[in-house]
KEGUTOR-505700 format. One record per residue (C-alpha): z, y, x; residue in three letters. Coordinates in nm, 4 decimals. Last residue first. Layout:
{atom {Z; Y; X}; 'ALA'}
...
! end
This chain:
{atom {2.2138; 1.3681; -1.3560}; 'UNK'}
{atom {2.1054; 1.7286; -1.3525}; 'UNK'}
{atom {2.4682; 1.8018; -1.2630}; 'UNK'}
{atom {2.4001; 1.7455; -0.8956}; 'UNK'}
{atom {2.3613; 1.4501; -0.6628}; 'UNK'}
{atom {2.2424; 1.5651; -0.3218}; 'UNK'}
{atom {2.5358; 1.7476; -0.1629}; 'UNK'}
{atom {2.8152; 1.5260; -0.2891}; 'UNK'}
{atom {2.5988; 1.2248; -0.2131}; 'UNK'}
{atom {2.5420; 1.3486; 0.1409}; 'UNK'}
{atom {2.9127; 1.4035; 0.1979}; 'UNK'}
{atom {2.9931; 1.0578; 0.0642}; 'UNK'}
{atom {2.7275; 0.9017; 0.2861}; 'UNK'}
{atom {2.8676; 1.0800; 0.5913}; 'UNK'}
{atom {3.2148; 0.9443; 0.5239}; 'UNK'}
{atom {3.1103; 0.5874; 0.4413}; 'UNK'}
{atom {2.8189; 0.4853; 0.6645}; 'UNK'}
{atom {2.4730; 0.6362; 0.7022}; 'UNK'}
{atom {2.2421; 0.3443; 0.6230}; 'UNK'}
{atom {2.4633; 0.1313; 0.3987}; 'UNK'}
{atom {2.5834; 0.4390; 0.2132}; 'UNK'}
{atom {2.2330; 0.5841; 0.1802}; 'UNK'}
{atom {2.1063; 0.2514; 0.0451}; 'UNK'}
{atom {2.3863; 0.2383; -0.2111}; 'UNK'}
{atom {2.3234; 0.5959; -0.3188}; 'UNK'}
{atom {1.9510; 0.5220; -0.3526}; 'UNK'}
{atom {2.0184; 0.2211; -0.5763}; 'UNK'}
{atom {2.2773; 0.3994; -0.7885}; 'UNK'}
{atom {2.0636; 0.7096; -0.8290}; 'UNK'}
{atom {1.7596; 0.5136; -0.9494}; 'UNK'}
{atom {1.8685; 0.5953; -1.3016}; 'UNK'}
{atom {1.5590; 0.7464; -1.4512}; 'UNK'}
{atom {1.6121; 1.1153; -1.5055}; 'UNK'}
{atom {1.2474; 1.2007; -1.5529}; 'UNK'}
{atom {1.2106; 1.5656; -1.4577}; 'UNK'}
{atom {1.3276; 1.4780; -1.1075}; 'UNK'}
{atom {1.6150; 1.6897; -0.9751}; 'UNK'}
{atom {1.8127; 1.4051; -0.8151}; 'UNK'}
{atom {1.4933; 1.2206; -0.7233}; 'UNK'}
{atom {1.3958; 1.5158; -0.5077}; 'UNK'}
{atom {1.7220; 1.5147; -0.3150}; 'UNK'}
{atom {1.7014; 1.1369; -0.2796}; 'UNK'}
{atom {1.3592; 1.1671; -0.1167}; 'UNK'}
{atom {1.4932; 1.4039; 0.1476}; 'UNK'}
{atom {1.7894; 1.1753; 0.2214}; 'UNK'}
{atom {1.5705; 0.8670; 0.2361}; 'UNK'}
{atom {1.3332; 1.0411; 0.4764}; 'UNK'}
{atom {1.6182; 1.1547; 0.6981}; 'UNK'}
{atom {1.7611; 0.8023; 0.7112}; 'UNK'}
{atom {1.4286; 0.6412; 0.8038}; 'UNK'}
{atom {1.3852; 0.8864; 1.0928}; 'UNK'}
{atom {1.0640; 0.7737; 1.2592}; 'UNK'}
{atom {1.1150; 0.7615; 1.6357}; 'UNK'}
{atom {0.8177; 0.5409; 1.7204}; 'UNK'}
{atom {0.6291; 0.7159; 1.4395}; 'UNK'}
{atom {0.6618; 1.0598; 1.5978}; 'UNK'}
{atom {0.6492; 1.3122; 1.3128}; 'UNK'}
{atom {0.5159; 1.6658; 1.3554}; 'UNK'}
{atom {0.7312; 1.9170; 1.1730}; 'UNK'}
{atom {0.7059; 2.1301; 0.8581}; 'UNK'}
{atom {1.0104; 1.9505; 0.7167}; 'UNK'}
{atom {0.8799; 1.8459; 0.3750}; 'UNK'}
{atom {0.5161; 1.8100; 0.4849}; 'UNK'}
{atom {0.6096; 1.6084; 0.7932}; 'UNK'}
{atom {0.8455; 1.3907; 0.5899}; 'UNK'}
{atom {0.5773; 1.3227; 0.3315}; 'UNK'}
{atom {0.3183; 1.2307; 0.5941}; 'UNK'}
{atom {0.5747; 1.0109; 0.7710}; 'UNK'}
{atom {0.6529; 0.8300; 0.4456}; 'UNK'}
{atom {0.2822; 0.7588; 0.3902}; 'UNK'}
{atom {0.2259; 0.6384; 0.7480}; 'UNK'}
{atom {0.5382; 0.4221; 0.7263}; 'UNK'}
{atom {0.4162; 0.2872; 0.3913}; 'UNK'}
{atom {0.0824; 0.1863; 0.5450}; 'UNK'}
{atom {0.2594; -0.0113; 0.8160}; 'UNK'}
{atom {0.5543; -0.1554; 0.6193}; 'UNK'}
{atom {0.3158; -0.3524; 0.3981}; 'UNK'}
{atom {0.2421; -0.5731; 0.6975}; 'UNK'}
{atom {0.5518; -0.7796; 0.6216}; 'UNK'}
{atom {0.3840; -0.9064; 0.3058}; 'UNK'}
{atom {0.1231; -1.0900; 0.5105}; 'UNK'}
{atom {-0.2245; -0.9818; 0.4053}; 'UNK'}
{atom {-0.5247; -1.1976; 0.3088}; 'UNK'}
{atom {-0.2996; -1.4962; 0.3716}; 'UNK'}
{atom {-0.3912; -1.7682; 0.6201}; 'UNK'}
{atom {-0.3927; -2.1387; 0.5262}; 'UNK'}
{atom {-0.0627; -2.3297; 0.5306}; 'UNK'}
{atom {-0.2044; -2.5974; 0.2979}; 'UNK'}
{atom {-0.0245; -2.5646; -0.0373}; 'UNK'}
{atom {0.1682; -2.2401; 0.0113}; 'UNK'}
{atom {-0.1000; -2.0622; 0.2139}; 'UNK'}
{atom {-0.3680; -2.1937; -0.0228}; 'UNK'}
{atom {-0.1836; -2.0458; -0.3209}; 'UNK'}
{atom {-0.1566; -1.7060; -0.1503}; 'UNK'}
{atom {-0.5248; -1.7265; -0.0504}; 'UNK'}
{atom {-0.6146; -1.7854; -0.4147}; 'UNK'}
{atom {-0.4048; -1.4865; -0.5234}; 'UNK'}
{atom {-0.5598; -1.2576; -0.2609}; 'UNK'}
{atom {-0.9154; -1.3681; -0.3355}; 'UNK'}
{atom {-0.8713; -1.3245; -0.7098}; 'UNK'}
{atom {-0.7342; -0.9747; -0.6544}; 'UNK'}
{atom {-1.0483; -0.8646; -0.4605}; 'UNK'}
{atom {-1.3198; -1.1302; -0.4262}; 'UNK'}
{atom {-1.5620; -0.9028; -0.2356}; 'UNK'}
{atom {-1.8298; -1.1119; -0.0652}; 'UNK'}
{atom {-2.1503; -0.9440; 0.0467}; 'UNK'}
{atom {-2.1632; -1.1403; 0.3734}; 'UNK'}
{atom {-2.2304; -0.8155; 0.5558}; 'UNK'}
{atom {-2.5458; -0.6635; 0.7051}; 'UNK'}
{atom {-2.5022; -0.3364; 0.8880}; 'UNK'}
{atom {-2.7450; -0.0606; 0.8001}; 'UNK'}
{atom {-2.8848; 0.0298; 1.1375}; 'UNK'}
{atom {-2.9241; 0.3429; 1.3468}; 'UNK'}
{atom {-3.0175; 0.3060; 1.7146}; 'UNK'}
{atom {-2.8864; 0.5856; 1.9293}; 'UNK'}
{atom {-3.0119; 0.7864; 2.2272}; 'UNK'}
{atom {-2.7600; 1.0016; 2.4124}; 'UNK'}
{atom {-2.8106; 1.3719; 2.4598}; 'UNK'}
{atom {-2.9093; 1.6027; 2.7428}; 'UNK'}
{atom {-2.8568; 1.9754; 2.7013}; 'UNK'}
{atom {-2.7662; 2.0426; 3.0634}; 'UNK'}
{atom {-2.9750; 1.7472; 3.1964}; 'UNK'}
{atom {-2.8020; 1.5711; 3.4873}; 'UNK'}
{atom {-2.6515; 1.2715; 3.3008}; 'UNK'}
{atom {-2.4355; 1.0358; 3.5089}; 'UNK'}
{atom {-2.0796; 1.1315; 3.4132}; 'UNK'}
{atom {-2.1593; 1.2402; 3.0586}; 'UNK'}
{atom {-2.3503; 0.9182; 2.9992}; 'UNK'}
{atom {-2.0663; 0.7011; 3.1342}; 'UNK'}
{atom {-1.8044; 0.8787; 2.9227}; 'UNK'}
{atom {-2.0369; 0.8631; 2.6165}; 'UNK'}
{atom {-2.0946; 0.4900; 2.6477}; 'UNK'}
{atom {-2.4409; 0.3520; 2.7195}; 'UNK'}
{atom {-2.6554; 0.1204; 2.5096}; 'UNK'}
{atom {-2.6070; 0.3497; 2.2115}; 'UNK'}
{atom {-2.5180; 0.2453; 1.8569}; 'UNK'}
{atom {-2.5175; 0.4220; 1.5192}; 'UNK'}
{atom {-2.3843; 0.1956; 1.2457}; 'UNK'}
{atom {-2.4029; 0.2212; 0.8667}; 'UNK'}
{atom {-2.1791; 0.0281; 0.6282}; 'UNK'}
{atom {-2.2708; 0.0463; 0.2604}; 'UNK'}
{atom {-2.0616; 0.0305; -0.0560}; 'UNK'}
{atom {-2.1261; 0.4037; -0.1167}; 'UNK'}
{atom {-1.9779; 0.5108; 0.2135}; 'UNK'}
{atom {-1.8538; 0.3330; 0.5243}; 'UNK'}
{atom {-1.9672; 0.5132; 0.8376}; 'UNK'}
{atom {-1.9530; 0.3633; 1.1864}; 'UNK'}
{atom {-2.0087; 0.5501; 1.5113}; 'UNK'}
{atom {-2.1592; 0.5246; 1.8555}; 'UNK'}
{atom {-2.0895; 0.4077; 2.2099}; 'UNK'}
{atom {-1.7505; 0.5705; 2.2787}; 'UNK'}
{atom {-1.6350; 0.5497; 1.9169}; 'UNK'}
{atom {-1.6473; 0.7690; 1.6086}; 'UNK'}
{atom {-1.5063; 0.6138; 1.2905}; 'UNK'}
{atom {-1.6127; 0.7524; 0.9538}; 'UNK'}
{atom {-1.4733; 0.6663; 0.6101}; 'UNK'}
{atom {-1.6424; 0.8486; 0.3233}; 'UNK'}
{atom {-1.5153; 0.8311; -0.0337}; 'UNK'}
{atom {-1.5948; 1.1585; -0.2070}; 'UNK'}
{atom {-1.4893; 1.3165; -0.5359}; 'UNK'}
{atom {-1.6774; 1.4698; -0.8234}; 'UNK'}
{atom {-1.4436; 1.6066; -0.9383}; 'UNK'}
{atom {-1.1597; 1.6776; -0.6956}; 'UNK'}
{atom {-0.7992; 1.6947; -0.8253}; 'UNK'}
{atom {-0.6556; 1.3518; -0.7487}; 'UNK'}
{atom {-0.6439; 1.4355; -0.3784}; 'UNK'}
{atom {-0.7014; 1.2873; -0.0339}; 'UNK'}
{atom {-0.7739; 1.3890; 0.3227}; 'UNK'}
{atom {-0.6975; 1.1746; 0.6282}; 'UNK'}
{atom {-0.7873; 1.3081; 0.9736}; 'UNK'}
{atom {-0.7812; 1.1227; 1.3038}; 'UNK'}
{atom {-0.7398; 1.1688; 1.6759}; 'UNK'}
{atom {-0.8019; 0.9480; 1.9780}; 'UNK'}
{atom {-0.5697; 0.9919; 2.2756}; 'UNK'}
{atom {-0.5337; 0.6201; 2.3542}; 'UNK'}
{atom {-0.2000; 0.6000; 2.1684}; 'UNK'}
{atom {-0.3425; 0.7521; 1.8535}; 'UNK'}
{atom {-0.3052; 1.1001; 1.7059}; 'UNK'}
{atom {-0.2888; 1.1928; 1.3410}; 'UNK'}
{atom {-0.3814; 1.4860; 1.1153}; 'UNK'}
{atom {-0.3072; 1.4889; 0.7434}; 'UNK'}
{atom {-0.4451; 1.6808; 0.4444}; 'UNK'}
{atom {-0.2951; 1.5955; 0.1053}; 'UNK'}
{atom {-0.3434; 1.7190; -0.2543}; 'UNK'}
{atom {-0.1768; 1.5634; -0.5615}; 'UNK'}
{atom {0.1790; 1.5436; -0.4287}; 'UNK'}
{atom {0.4686; 1.4966; -0.6704}; 'UNK'}
{atom {0.6206; 1.7129; -0.9462}; 'UNK'}
{atom {0.3404; 1.7016; -1.2028}; 'UNK'}
{atom {0.1571; 1.9587; -1.4183}; 'UNK'}
{atom {-0.1731; 1.9041; -1.2417}; 'UNK'}
{atom {-0.3951; 2.0620; -0.9743}; 'UNK'}
{atom {-0.1313; 2.1865; -0.7301}; 'UNK'}
{atom {0.1525; 1.9659; -0.8532}; 'UNK'}
{atom {0.2911; 1.9233; -0.5032}; 'UNK'}
{atom {0.0597; 2.0469; -0.2304}; 'UNK'}
{atom {0.0743; 1.8708; 0.1031}; 'UNK'}
{atom {0.0220; 1.9490; 0.4701}; 'UNK'}
{atom {0.0620; 1.6723; 0.7231}; 'UNK'}
{atom {0.1293; 1.6097; 1.0916}; 'UNK'}
{atom {0.1428; 1.2548; 1.2271}; 'UNK'}
{atom {0.2225; 1.0846; 1.5562}; 'UNK'}
{atom {0.1643; 0.7407; 1.7131}; 'UNK'}
{atom {-0.1198; 0.6257; 1.4918}; 'UNK'}
{atom {-0.1331; 0.2614; 1.3823}; 'UNK'}
{atom {-0.4517; 0.0671; 1.4457}; 'UNK'}
{atom {-0.8118; 0.1516; 1.3534}; 'UNK'}
{atom {-0.9119; -0.1281; 1.1141}; 'UNK'}
{atom {-0.5777; -0.2385; 0.9715}; 'UNK'}
{atom {-0.4373; 0.1165; 1.0098}; 'UNK'}
{atom {-0.7059; 0.2754; 0.7934}; 'UNK'}
{atom {-0.7255; -0.0283; 0.5642}; 'UNK'}
{atom {-0.3557; -0.0007; 0.4806}; 'UNK'}
{atom {-0.3741; 0.3753; 0.4258}; 'UNK'}
{atom {-0.6748; 0.3240; 0.2001}; 'UNK'}
{atom {-0.5065; 0.0478; -0.0009}; 'UNK'}
{atom {-0.1844; 0.2484; -0.0388}; 'UNK'}
{atom {-0.3904; 0.5471; -0.1610}; 'UNK'}
{atom {-0.3698; 0.5653; -0.5414}; 'UNK'}
{atom {0.0008; 0.5363; -0.6224}; 'UNK'}
{atom {0.2011; 0.6116; -0.3094}; 'UNK'}
{atom {-0.0282; 0.8628; -0.1435}; 'UNK'}
{atom {-0.1539; 1.0158; -0.4702}; 'UNK'}
{atom {0.1958; 1.0827; -0.5987}; 'UNK'}
{atom {0.5417; 0.9830; -0.4828}; 'UNK'}
{atom {0.8591; 0.7952; -0.5682}; 'UNK'}
{atom {0.7074; 0.6401; -0.8793}; 'UNK'}
{atom {0.9596; 0.6989; -1.1596}; 'UNK'}
{atom {1.2344; 0.8989; -0.9877}; 'UNK'}
{atom {1.0045; 1.1235; -0.7850}; 'UNK'}
{atom {0.7742; 1.1707; -1.0830}; 'UNK'}
{atom {0.3965; 1.1265; -1.0963}; 'UNK'}
{atom {0.4053; 0.8817; -1.3869}; 'UNK'}
{atom {0.7422; 0.7753; -1.5290}; 'UNK'}
{atom {0.6949; 0.9732; -1.8517}; 'UNK'}
{atom {0.3770; 0.7773; -1.9238}; 'UNK'}
{atom {0.0365; 0.8830; -2.0594}; 'UNK'}
{atom {0.0918; 1.2489; -1.9648}; 'UNK'}
{atom {-0.0178; 1.1806; -1.6073}; 'UNK'}
{atom {-0.3487; 1.0364; -1.7237}; 'UNK'}
{atom {-0.3917; 1.3143; -1.9814}; 'UNK'}
{atom {-0.3700; 1.5695; -1.6976}; 'UNK'}
{atom {-0.6989; 1.4402; -1.5619}; 'UNK'}
{atom {-0.7143; 1.1997; -1.2640}; 'UNK'}
{atom {-0.9742; 1.2099; -0.9854}; 'UNK'}
{atom {-0.9249; 0.9437; -0.7183}; 'UNK'}
{atom {-1.2664; 1.0044; -0.5622}; 'UNK'}
{atom {-1.1046; 1.2191; -0.2923}; 'UNK'}
{atom {-1.0965; 0.9784; 0.0014}; 'UNK'}
{atom {-1.2148; 1.1729; 0.3041}; 'UNK'}
{atom {-1.1403; 0.9415; 0.5941}; 'UNK'}
{atom {-1.1992; 1.0591; 0.9503}; 'UNK'}
{atom {-1.1276; 0.8619; 1.2656}; 'UNK'}
{atom {-1.1929; 0.9884; 1.6184}; 'UNK'}
{atom {-1.2448; 0.8542; 1.9718}; 'UNK'}
{atom {-1.2118; 0.4790; 1.9153}; 'UNK'}
{atom {-1.2804; 0.2637; 2.2212}; 'UNK'}
{atom {-1.6087; 0.0895; 2.2868}; 'UNK'}
{atom {-1.8869; 0.0248; 2.0369}; 'UNK'}
{atom {-1.8978; -0.3541; 2.0736}; 'UNK'}
{atom {-1.5220; -0.3622; 2.1379}; 'UNK'}
{atom {-1.4888; -0.6631; 1.9054}; 'UNK'}
{atom {-1.1995; -0.5009; 1.7166}; 'UNK'}
{atom {-1.4187; -0.2145; 1.5939}; 'UNK'}
{atom {-1.7043; -0.4434; 1.4880}; 'UNK'}
{atom {-1.4781; -0.6894; 1.3049}; 'UNK'}
{atom {-1.2879; -0.4077; 1.1354}; 'UNK'}
{atom {-1.6070; -0.2589; 0.9931}; 'UNK'}
{atom {-1.7190; -0.6049; 0.8854}; 'UNK'}
{atom {-1.3988; -0.6614; 0.6891}; 'UNK'}
{atom {-1.4211; -0.3105; 0.5469}; 'UNK'}
{atom {-1.7744; -0.3643; 0.4152}; 'UNK'}
{atom {-1.7056; -0.7216; 0.2985}; 'UNK'}
{atom {-1.4179; -0.6114; 0.0739}; 'UNK'}
{atom {-1.1383; -0.8715; 0.0986}; 'UNK'}
{atom {-0.9081; -0.6232; 0.2738}; 'UNK'}
{atom {-0.9315; -0.4167; -0.0443}; 'UNK'}
{atom {-0.7025; -0.6737; -0.2080}; 'UNK'}
{atom {-0.3890; -0.5627; -0.0281}; 'UNK'}
{atom {-0.1746; -0.7488; -0.2798}; 'UNK'}
{atom {0.1115; -0.8430; -0.0479}; 'UNK'}
{atom {0.2087; -1.1896; 0.0737}; 'UNK'}
{atom {0.5257; -1.3777; 0.1633}; 'UNK'}
{atom {0.5255; -1.7546; 0.2127}; 'UNK'}
{atom {0.8902; -1.8565; 0.2526}; 'UNK'}
{atom {1.0813; -1.8582; 0.5830}; 'UNK'}
{atom {1.4047; -1.7313; 0.4320}; 'UNK'}
{atom {1.5335; -1.5334; 0.7312}; 'UNK'}
{atom {1.2024; -1.3731; 0.8244}; 'UNK'}
{atom {1.1302; -1.2833; 0.4628}; 'UNK'}
{atom {1.4794; -1.1369; 0.4253}; 'UNK'}
{atom {1.4197; -0.9226; 0.7331}; 'UNK'}
{atom {1.0932; -0.8013; 0.5792}; 'UNK'}
{atom {1.2721; -0.7037; 0.2583}; 'UNK'}
{atom {1.5311; -0.5062; 0.4564}; 'UNK'}
{atom {1.2503; -0.3277; 0.6406}; 'UNK'}
{atom {1.0988; -0.2507; 0.3008}; 'UNK'}
{atom {1.4230; -0.0900; 0.1780}; 'UNK'}
{atom {1.4455; 0.1263; 0.4929}; 'UNK'}
{atom {1.0786; 0.2247; 0.4686}; 'UNK'}
{atom {1.0888; 0.4076; 0.1390}; 'UNK'}
{atom {0.8914; 0.3539; -0.1821}; 'UNK'}
{atom {0.8160; -0.0156; -0.1652}; 'UNK'}
{atom {0.5523; -0.2606; -0.0400}; 'UNK'}
{atom {0.2922; -0.0534; -0.2242}; 'UNK'}
{atom {0.1247; -0.2620; -0.3510}; 'UNK'}
{atom {0.1929; -0.5708; -0.5611}; 'UNK'}
{atom {0.4165; -0.8413; -0.4226}; 'UNK'}
{atom {0.3454; -1.2103; -0.3601}; 'UNK'}
{atom {0.6550; -1.4248; -0.3121}; 'UNK'}
{atom {0.7385; -1.7889; -0.2322}; 'UNK'}
{atom {1.0608; -1.8938; -0.3994}; 'UNK'}
{atom {1.3782; -2.0325; -0.2418}; 'UNK'}
{atom {1.6373; -1.8255; -0.4301}; 'UNK'}
{atom {1.6687; -1.5987; -0.1252}; 'UNK'}
{atom {1.2940; -1.5401; -0.1492}; 'UNK'}
{atom {1.3232; -1.4475; -0.5163}; 'UNK'}
{atom {1.6073; -1.1970; -0.4780}; 'UNK'}
{atom {1.4403; -1.0368; -0.1745}; 'UNK'}
{atom {1.1100; -0.9970; -0.3587}; 'UNK'}
{atom {1.2968; -0.8693; -0.6625}; 'UNK'}
{atom {1.4661; -0.5837; -0.4810}; 'UNK'}
{atom {1.1739; -0.5111; -0.2469}; 'UNK'}
{atom {0.9272; -0.4431; -0.5324}; 'UNK'}
{atom {1.1805; -0.2560; -0.7470}; 'UNK'}
{atom {1.1065; 0.1026; -0.6398}; 'UNK'}
{atom {0.7351; 0.0576; -0.6976}; 'UNK'}
{atom {0.7421; -0.0334; -1.0669}; 'UNK'}
{atom {0.6969; -0.4054; -1.1537}; 'UNK'}
{atom {0.4181; -0.6451; -1.0537}; 'UNK'}
{atom {0.6028; -0.9069; -0.8455}; 'UNK'}
{atom {0.4166; -1.2397; -0.8298}; 'UNK'}
{atom {0.6647; -1.5256; -0.7922}; 'UNK'}
{atom {0.6425; -1.8775; -0.6540}; 'UNK'}
{atom {0.8110; -2.2152; -0.7110}; 'UNK'}
{atom {0.8522; -2.1739; -1.0865}; 'UNK'}
{atom {1.0346; -2.3512; -1.3690}; 'UNK'}
{atom {1.3673; -2.3826; -1.1867}; 'UNK'}
{atom {1.5121; -2.1134; -1.4120}; 'UNK'}
{atom {1.6849; -1.9077; -1.1402}; 'UNK'}
{atom {1.3931; -1.6667; -1.0841}; 'UNK'}
{atom {1.3244; -1.6497; -1.4571}; 'UNK'}
{atom {1.6869; -1.5699; -1.5388}; 'UNK'}
{atom {1.7201; -1.3065; -1.2678}; 'UNK'}
{atom {1.4036; -1.1331; -1.3873}; 'UNK'}
{atom {1.5445; -1.0792; -1.7367}; 'UNK'}
{atom {1.3128; -1.0607; -2.0401}; 'UNK'}
{atom {1.1911; -1.4183; -2.0082}; 'UNK'}
{atom {0.9143; -1.6354; -2.1519}; 'UNK'}
{atom {0.8279; -1.9883; -2.0394}; 'UNK'}
{atom {0.4581; -2.0801; -2.0423}; 'UNK'}
{atom {0.3102; -2.3937; -2.1995}; 'UNK'}
{atom {0.4326; -2.2477; -2.5284}; 'UNK'}
{atom {0.1061; -2.0704; -2.6041}; 'UNK'}
{atom {-0.1072; -1.9859; -2.3008}; 'UNK'}
{atom {-0.3694; -1.7397; -2.4243}; 'UNK'}
{atom {-0.2234; -1.6011; -2.7456}; 'UNK'}
{atom {0.1292; -1.6404; -2.6082}; 'UNK'}
{atom {0.0388; -1.4225; -2.3101}; 'UNK'}
{atom {-0.1134; -1.1551; -2.5351}; 'UNK'}
{atom {0.2136; -1.1474; -2.7366}; 'UNK'}
{atom {0.4528; -1.1340; -2.4398}; 'UNK'}
{atom {0.4005; -0.7604; -2.3977}; 'UNK'}
{atom {0.5930; -0.7074; -2.7202}; 'UNK'}
{atom {0.9075; -0.8325; -2.5433}; 'UNK'}
{atom {0.9268; -0.5210; -2.3214}; 'UNK'}
{atom {1.1621; -0.6047; -2.0328}; 'UNK'}
{atom {0.8933; -0.8322; -1.8916}; 'UNK'}
{atom {0.8954; -1.1846; -1.7546}; 'UNK'}
{atom {0.6316; -1.4542; -1.7353}; 'UNK'}
{atom {0.6576; -1.8252; -1.6626}; 'UNK'}
{atom {0.4518; -2.1326; -1.5715}; 'UNK'}
{atom {0.1119; -1.9924; -1.4783}; 'UNK'}
{atom {-0.0508; -2.2740; -1.2841}; 'UNK'}
{atom {-0.2397; -2.1642; -0.9729}; 'UNK'}
{atom {-0.4729; -2.3828; -0.7656}; 'UNK'}
{atom {-0.7752; -2.3080; -0.9841}; 'UNK'}
{atom {-0.7434; -1.9276; -0.9612}; 'UNK'}
{atom {-1.0575; -1.8084; -1.1398}; 'UNK'}
{atom {-0.9866; -2.0331; -1.4367}; 'UNK'}
{atom {-1.0164; -1.7593; -1.6971}; 'UNK'}
{atom {-0.6445; -1.7904; -1.7771}; 'UNK'}
{atom {-0.5545; -1.7335; -1.4118}; 'UNK'}
{atom {-0.7670; -1.4194; -1.3935}; 'UNK'}
{atom {-0.6191; -1.2974; -1.7241}; 'UNK'}
{atom {-0.2621; -1.3339; -1.5959}; 'UNK'}
{atom {-0.3535; -1.1279; -1.2907}; 'UNK'}
{atom {-0.4913; -0.8576; -1.5195}; 'UNK'}
{atom {-0.1741; -0.8617; -1.7298}; 'UNK'}
{atom {0.0327; -0.8055; -1.4167}; 'UNK'}
{atom {-0.1917; -0.5104; -1.3326}; 'UNK'}
{atom {-0.1758; -0.3387; -1.6714}; 'UNK'}
{atom {0.1735; -0.4432; -1.7813}; 'UNK'}
{atom {0.2938; -0.7975; -1.7381}; 'UNK'}
{atom {0.5936; -0.7475; -1.5084}; 'UNK'}
{atom {0.7288; -1.0448; -1.3131}; 'UNK'}
{atom {0.4628; -1.3152; -1.3056}; 'UNK'}
{atom {0.5816; -1.6724; -1.2456}; 'UNK'}
{atom {0.3683; -1.9192; -1.0560}; 'UNK'}
{atom {0.3909; -2.2959; -1.0244}; 'UNK'}
{atom {0.1594; -2.3747; -0.7331}; 'UNK'}
{atom {-0.1093; -2.6300; -0.7998}; 'UNK'}
{atom {-0.2063; -2.9772; -0.6823}; 'UNK'}
{atom {-0.5423; -3.0907; -0.8135}; 'UNK'}
! end
């Protein structure tokens, strides 16, 4: 059997999980040929499983240039996803990145341009798209069976994290370490599914609390309101502070509604649309009749295995990916717009999203982050390329203070 020659960059929790899937034979068209991590001690579990059949590196550049791999899975901290994806694609490698696509949209747009230029297979680990409930939900919405969307509502608060979770790493829940909180760490899958099923909103307003329930500097409580091109509205509520939490995704449409909750998809369907009923009904308190059914799905939910296997099949046979890497910009744009709305107190039009303003606001928070990780150079460089020399210098003088 022909296999792709995969390298994994970053073998912490998630990278180690991908390694385990390959070792257990769940990805039969994938050969693990190299791993890379800046912490050499993380190589030990790899050596126990794969021995010397795998090449070991502590520098990403060396693995990418080694000639031992034809594809790369990027599982490093958020800020570096675009950096290494671009490096690998320009070196002729196919790339699969972990979520989120990046921290700020301007770096992800650059990554997407590199993907277009290089023409390599480029995927993103949006594994929740393999869930049969969400796949069926999307199928019904896109089919038009229930008419146009009127309202979307996702309460996704079952992300509870105690303070000990945030204390487990000095990079956690910091502007310099992660670039955000619940939106960027826990919710990229939900934001991706929201837009994948319902489409992108056109404007967003958000309220956020930063460190409301925990001793952290980023958001842990979010309430957002969106509007869609057809006039539909939506609400997205999330937090890591609710216990017990809720995961209920409801879509109201012209001829009924869909609710995804508890691994079940329930549909209410009328034979007549609400606009038609309202126009023809003559009874003051008349109401539509609905049939309620629990929607049958194929029950398949391959998650990470499904994404990796689809990535291999795309390289070997040009089969479709679970999610093209370029699509990562969608959920991140929603996330960035929510942050920018909360920071500025203004409604954000996505068609006019100010990538430069977001980067500037983020940079200010990185500059005073409790974890002084050196992302200053990267952000300064991006600000310079975005704003231009004189303005960039002025912004750097304003943003970078003695806390560095």
